[in-house]
MDAnalysis code that builds the backbone (N, CA, C; Angstrom):
import MDAnalysis as mda
import numpy as np

u = mda.Universe.empty(345, n_residues=115, atom_resindex=np.repeat(np.arange(115), 3), trajectory=True)
u.add_TopologyAttr("name", ["N", "CA", "C"] * 115)
u.add_TopologyAttr("resid", np.arange(1, 116))
u.add_TopologyAttr("resname", ["MET", "ASP", "LEU", "LEU", "ILE", "ILE", "VAL", "THR", "ASP", "ALA", "SER", "ALA", "ARG", "GLY", "VAL", "ARG", "VAL", "THR", "ASP", "SER", "ILE", "LEU", "GLY", "VAL", "ILE", "ARG", "ARG", "ASP", "ASP", "SER", "MET", "ARG", "HIS", "THR", "ARG", "THR", "GLY", "LEU", "VAL", "ILE", "ASN", "ARG", "LEU", "LYS", "GLY", "ASP", "ASP", "LYS", "LEU", "ILE", "THR", "GLN", "SER", "ALA", "GLU", "GLN", "TRP", "GLY", "ILE", "GLU", "ILE", "LEU", "GLY", "ARG", "VAL", "PRO", "GLU", "ASP", "GLU", "ASN", "ILE", "THR", "LYS", "PHE", "ASP", "SER", "SER", "GLY", "LYS", "PRO", "LEU", "ILE", "GLY", "LEU", "PRO", "ALA", "THR", "SER", "PRO", "SER", "VAL", "SER", "ALA", "VAL", "ARG", "GLY", "ILE", "LEU", "GLN", "LYS", "VAL", "ASP", "HIS", "LEU", "ILE", "TYR", "ARG", "VAL", "ASP", "THR", "ARG", "GLN", "GLU", "LYS", "CYS"])
u.atoms.positions = np.array([
    [100.241, 95.323, 76.835],
    [98.705, 95.490, 76.626],
    [98.209, 95.162, 78.081],
    [97.228, 96.042, 78.257],
    [96.714, 95.838, 79.692],
    [95.396, 94.811, 79.716],
    [95.114, 94.280, 80.729],
    [93.911, 93.439, 80.653],
    [93.096, 93.728, 81.854],
    [91.743, 94.128, 81.642],
    [90.935, 94.519, 82.692],
    [89.769, 93.300, 82.832],
    [89.718, 92.994, 84.067],
    [88.638, 91.814, 84.384],
    [87.598, 92.602, 85.233],
    [86.325, 92.389, 84.585],
    [85.173, 93.050, 85.310],
    [84.489, 91.630, 85.820],
    [84.246, 91.831, 87.194],
    [83.680, 90.564, 87.949],
    [82.371, 91.182, 88.247],
    [81.243, 90.549, 88.001],
    [79.873, 90.947, 88.263],
    [78.934, 89.721, 88.332],
    [77.801, 89.879, 88.729],
    [76.899, 88.776, 88.905],
    [75.778, 88.824, 87.707],
    [74.859, 87.790, 87.626],
    [74.086, 87.685, 86.379],
    [72.936, 88.411, 86.530],
    [72.787, 89.400, 87.582],
    [71.502, 90.230, 87.845],
    [71.360, 91.280, 86.677],
    [70.115, 91.948, 86.570],
    [69.980, 93.105, 85.761],
    [70.839, 94.238, 86.277],
    [71.084, 94.166, 87.677],
    [71.903, 95.644, 88.141],
    [73.258, 94.939, 87.728],
    [73.680, 93.815, 87.754],
    [75.070, 93.745, 87.419],
    [75.476, 93.965, 85.888],
    [74.321, 94.004, 85.031],
    [74.460, 93.993, 83.542],
    [74.535, 95.666, 83.361],
    [73.737, 96.376, 84.433],
    [73.772, 97.903, 84.219],
    [75.272, 98.360, 84.631],
    [75.466, 97.990, 85.830],
    [76.910, 98.325, 86.297],
    [77.990, 97.986, 85.263],
    [78.006, 96.765, 84.701],
    [79.083, 96.458, 83.785],
    [78.949, 97.361, 82.603],
    [77.723, 97.707, 82.054],
    [77.544, 98.451, 80.936],
    [78.051, 99.996, 81.342],
    [77.891, 100.445, 82.617],
    [78.600, 101.663, 82.910],
    [79.881, 101.754, 82.965],
    [80.652, 100.525, 83.663],
    [82.011, 100.344, 83.500],
    [82.773, 100.416, 82.088],
    [81.980, 99.860, 81.344],
    [82.432, 99.736, 79.806],
    [82.445, 101.138, 79.034],
    [81.273, 101.930, 79.468],
    [81.131, 103.112, 79.070],
    [82.171, 103.973, 79.365],
    [82.614, 103.993, 80.712],
    [83.951, 104.771, 81.240],
    [85.127, 104.342, 80.287],
    [85.224, 103.204, 80.224],
    [86.378, 102.570, 79.411],
    [86.497, 103.239, 78.109],
    [85.444, 103.155, 77.290],
    [85.379, 103.703, 76.042],
    [85.554, 104.963, 75.741],
    [84.987, 105.720, 76.829],
    [85.289, 107.221, 76.723],
    [86.775, 107.728, 77.089],
    [87.523, 106.960, 77.753],
    [88.712, 107.161, 78.297],
    [89.814, 106.784, 77.316],
    [90.278, 107.751, 76.693],
    [91.491, 107.448, 75.560],
    [92.562, 106.455, 75.980],
    [93.005, 106.648, 77.385],
    [93.968, 105.823, 77.926],
    [93.594, 104.270, 77.983],
    [92.346, 104.021, 78.180],
    [91.878, 102.750, 78.302],
    [91.150, 102.069, 77.190],
    [90.953, 102.988, 76.057],
    [90.102, 102.407, 75.031],
    [90.618, 101.205, 74.274],
    [91.879, 100.943, 74.379],
    [92.403, 99.688, 73.765],
    [92.804, 98.451, 74.699],
    [92.402, 98.912, 76.052],
    [92.447, 97.650, 76.890],
    [91.638, 96.649, 76.682],
    [92.197, 95.375, 76.527],
    [91.585, 94.102, 76.538],
    [90.550, 93.988, 77.819],
    [89.322, 93.508, 77.606],
    [88.463, 93.363, 78.612],
    [87.842, 92.177, 78.731],
    [87.805, 91.515, 79.942],
    [87.158, 90.041, 79.963],
    [86.303, 90.385, 81.020],
    [85.152, 89.403, 81.200],
    [83.999, 89.449, 82.272],
    [84.204, 87.957, 83.107],
    [84.101, 88.107, 84.308],
    [83.795, 86.954, 85.147],
    [82.436, 86.777, 85.546],
    [81.560, 86.095, 85.641],
    [80.348, 86.195, 86.373],
    [80.340, 85.449, 87.673],
    [80.161, 86.142, 88.510],
    [80.278, 85.558, 89.952],
    [79.055, 85.163, 90.689],
    [79.048, 84.250, 91.669],
    [77.931, 83.783, 92.204],
    [76.589, 83.329, 91.399],
    [77.150, 82.512, 90.331],
    [76.070, 82.305, 89.593],
    [75.350, 81.114, 89.883],
    [73.869, 81.207, 89.899],
    [73.058, 80.201, 90.244],
    [71.967, 80.480, 89.245],
    [71.513, 79.665, 88.653],
    [70.449, 79.608, 87.703],
    [70.841, 80.213, 86.370],
    [69.910, 81.047, 85.635],
    [70.057, 81.747, 84.335],
    [71.130, 82.781, 84.301],
    [71.959, 82.662, 83.128],
    [72.787, 83.748, 83.000],
    [72.667, 84.220, 81.382],
    [71.551, 83.968, 81.053],
    [71.091, 84.615, 79.726],
    [71.249, 85.944, 79.483],
    [70.866, 86.793, 80.344],
    [70.948, 88.214, 80.267],
    [72.304, 88.691, 80.160],
    [73.332, 88.234, 81.023],
    [74.634, 88.755, 80.997],
    [75.131, 88.210, 79.670],
    [74.981, 86.998, 79.301],
    [75.742, 86.280, 78.381],
    [75.394, 87.110, 77.011],
    [74.044, 87.369, 76.773],
    [73.627, 88.103, 75.735],
    [74.130, 89.652, 75.667],
    [74.300, 90.265, 76.921],
    [74.884, 91.533, 76.935],
    [76.327, 91.411, 76.728],
    [77.072, 90.458, 77.146],
    [78.583, 90.406, 76.767],
    [78.764, 90.152, 75.368],
    [77.903, 89.473, 74.720],
    [77.983, 89.394, 73.283],
    [77.810, 90.641, 72.519],
    [76.866, 91.403, 72.735],
    [76.440, 92.782, 72.261],
    [77.722, 93.632, 72.703],
    [78.204, 93.598, 73.806],
    [79.447, 94.574, 74.207],
    [80.657, 93.965, 73.374],
    [80.668, 92.745, 72.951],
    [81.711, 92.324, 72.389],
    [83.006, 91.936, 73.220],
    [82.583, 91.427, 74.436],
    [83.762, 91.084, 75.477],
    [83.656, 89.672, 75.750],
    [84.699, 89.084, 75.972],
    [84.707, 87.655, 76.331],
    [84.344, 87.263, 77.745],
    [83.541, 86.223, 77.850],
    [83.399, 85.806, 79.261],
    [84.377, 84.862, 79.577],
    [85.246, 85.106, 80.770],
    [86.341, 84.291, 81.005],
    [85.982, 83.144, 81.789],
    [84.789, 83.318, 82.500],
    [84.273, 82.105, 83.255],
    [83.222, 82.531, 84.009],
    [82.759, 81.457, 84.845],
    [81.569, 81.652, 85.508],
    [81.902, 81.065, 87.074],
    [81.709, 81.573, 88.033],
    [81.908, 81.124, 89.347],
    [80.593, 80.786, 89.988],
    [80.423, 79.574, 90.272],
    [78.848, 79.129, 90.826],
    [78.633, 79.569, 92.175],
    [77.651, 79.797, 92.650],
    [77.283, 80.019, 93.920],
    [77.866, 78.838, 94.630],
    [78.535, 79.205, 95.818],
    [79.139, 77.890, 96.328],
    [78.952, 77.719, 97.983],
    [77.960, 76.730, 98.294],
    [77.889, 76.591, 99.734],
    [79.129, 76.652, 100.672],
    [80.285, 76.165, 100.136],
    [81.401, 75.963, 100.973],
    [81.888, 77.437, 101.415],
    [81.749, 78.341, 100.548],
    [82.084, 79.847, 100.906],
    [81.286, 80.448, 101.766],
    [80.143, 80.189, 101.699],
    [79.226, 80.476, 102.823],
    [79.323, 79.892, 104.230],
    [79.779, 78.748, 104.304],
    [80.066, 77.986, 105.301],
    [81.603, 78.668, 105.803],
    [82.537, 78.794, 105.096],
    [83.941, 79.327, 105.643],
    [83.615, 80.754, 106.188],
    [82.775, 81.470, 105.180],
    [82.766, 82.791, 105.747],
    [81.994, 82.944, 106.881],
    [80.956, 82.185, 107.259],
    [80.090, 82.477, 108.295],
    [80.942, 81.950, 109.707],
    [82.018, 81.144, 109.404],
    [82.537, 80.343, 110.603],
    [83.890, 81.444, 110.734],
    [84.279, 82.195, 109.709],
    [85.452, 83.007, 110.017],
    [86.726, 82.346, 109.390],
    [86.480, 81.245, 108.580],
    [87.544, 80.581, 108.076],
    [87.951, 81.412, 106.716],
    [89.439, 81.268, 106.631],
    [89.798, 81.972, 105.362],
    [89.642, 81.123, 104.143],
    [89.129, 81.935, 102.988],
    [88.600, 81.051, 101.791],
    [89.898, 80.313, 101.164],
    [91.273, 80.698, 101.444],
    [92.295, 80.028, 100.869],
    [92.467, 78.735, 101.469],
    [91.358, 78.178, 102.397],
    [91.398, 76.762, 102.879],
    [90.462, 76.046, 102.307],
    [89.745, 76.490, 101.349],
    [88.570, 75.864, 100.444],
    [89.116, 74.632, 99.981],
    [88.409, 73.410, 99.933],
    [88.992, 72.463, 99.167],
    [88.991, 72.384, 97.891],
    [90.038, 71.820, 97.214],
    [90.013, 71.852, 95.782],
    [89.018, 71.470, 94.814],
    [88.239, 70.537, 95.629],
    [87.023, 70.090, 94.939],
    [85.848, 70.974, 94.758],
    [86.003, 72.022, 95.600],
    [84.915, 73.205, 95.678],
    [84.560, 73.618, 94.428],
    [83.313, 73.649, 93.990],
    [83.017, 74.244, 92.824],
    [83.691, 75.485, 92.379],
    [83.522, 76.587, 93.422],
    [84.234, 77.770, 93.155],
    [85.664, 77.576, 92.937],
    [86.379, 77.054, 93.402],
    [87.722, 76.820, 93.426],
    [88.083, 76.157, 91.884],
    [87.376, 75.153, 91.626],
    [87.318, 74.615, 90.328],
    [87.251, 75.818, 89.187],
    [86.220, 76.388, 89.352],
    [86.108, 77.442, 88.377],
    [87.022, 78.558, 88.190],
    [87.633, 79.140, 89.401],
    [88.631, 80.231, 89.568],
    [89.893, 79.539, 88.839],
    [90.188, 78.417, 89.260],
    [91.414, 77.679, 88.469],
    [91.231, 77.841, 87.044],
    [89.936, 77.379, 86.562],
    [89.872, 77.496, 84.828],
    [89.928, 78.990, 84.426],
    [89.558, 79.925, 85.304],
    [89.554, 81.291, 84.809],
    [91.129, 81.749, 84.842],
    [91.704, 81.284, 85.970],
    [93.041, 81.775, 85.871],
    [93.917, 81.196, 84.917],
    [93.528, 80.011, 84.477],
    [94.273, 79.321, 83.334],
    [94.075, 80.225, 81.907],
    [92.822, 80.657, 81.750],
    [92.270, 81.411, 80.581],
    [93.055, 82.552, 80.537],
    [92.909, 83.299, 81.847],
    [93.881, 84.671, 82.003],
    [95.303, 84.548, 81.547],
    [95.859, 83.347, 82.177],
    [97.341, 83.357, 81.919],
    [97.525, 83.090, 80.476],
    [96.550, 82.425, 79.715],
    [96.792, 82.150, 78.304],
    [96.635, 83.618, 77.594],
    [95.567, 84.313, 77.888],
    [95.487, 85.684, 77.313],
    [96.788, 86.562, 77.569],
    [97.226, 86.478, 78.667],
    [98.532, 87.276, 78.978],
    [99.657, 86.744, 78.143],
    [99.736, 85.658, 78.104],
    [100.943, 85.045, 77.420],
    [100.855, 85.285, 75.878],
    [99.376, 85.175, 75.373],
    [99.292, 85.397, 73.954],
    [99.440, 86.803, 73.613],
    [99.347, 87.906, 74.490],
    [99.366, 89.258, 74.371],
    [100.791, 89.368, 74.397],
    [101.550, 88.894, 75.373],
    [102.887, 88.944, 75.467],
    [103.728, 88.574, 74.034],
    [103.379, 87.454, 73.746],
    [103.984, 86.981, 72.426],
    [103.782, 87.849, 71.339],
    [102.694, 88.374, 71.290],
    [102.404, 89.187, 70.023],
    [103.236, 90.684, 70.170],
    [103.483, 91.004, 71.430],
    [104.174, 92.171, 71.490],
    [105.677, 92.003, 71.328],
    [106.106, 90.867, 71.657],
    [107.471, 90.393, 71.194],
    [108.008, 90.314, 69.897],
    [106.915, 89.925, 69.105],
    [107.030, 89.778, 67.675],
    [107.161, 91.059, 66.902],
    [106.524, 92.070, 67.527],
    [106.555, 93.393, 66.726],
    [107.826, 94.102, 66.752],
])
């Protein structure tokens, strides 16, 4: 089984774009049964709109990556993001998201093996 991860921000535009992506998936027979998750990127402040929308769409929020000043500093100085400190809020968030994705993939693979 495939896993599609949509990465968006918490803005109204992000909600509209995500809704459009989901519309394409639902119309495409080859993608209709694709498991879909949502990552909210560059989050600062309220995520109520995107969270409510995800509930209405019936998709799981895999995690939230906060706005991270470390990324801004690294990016403006041309440093690669791979060098971000492990304590950086975005690194911690991505680590949690990857663990969740790994669990989802393992759970899907386990189900397929039992069939």
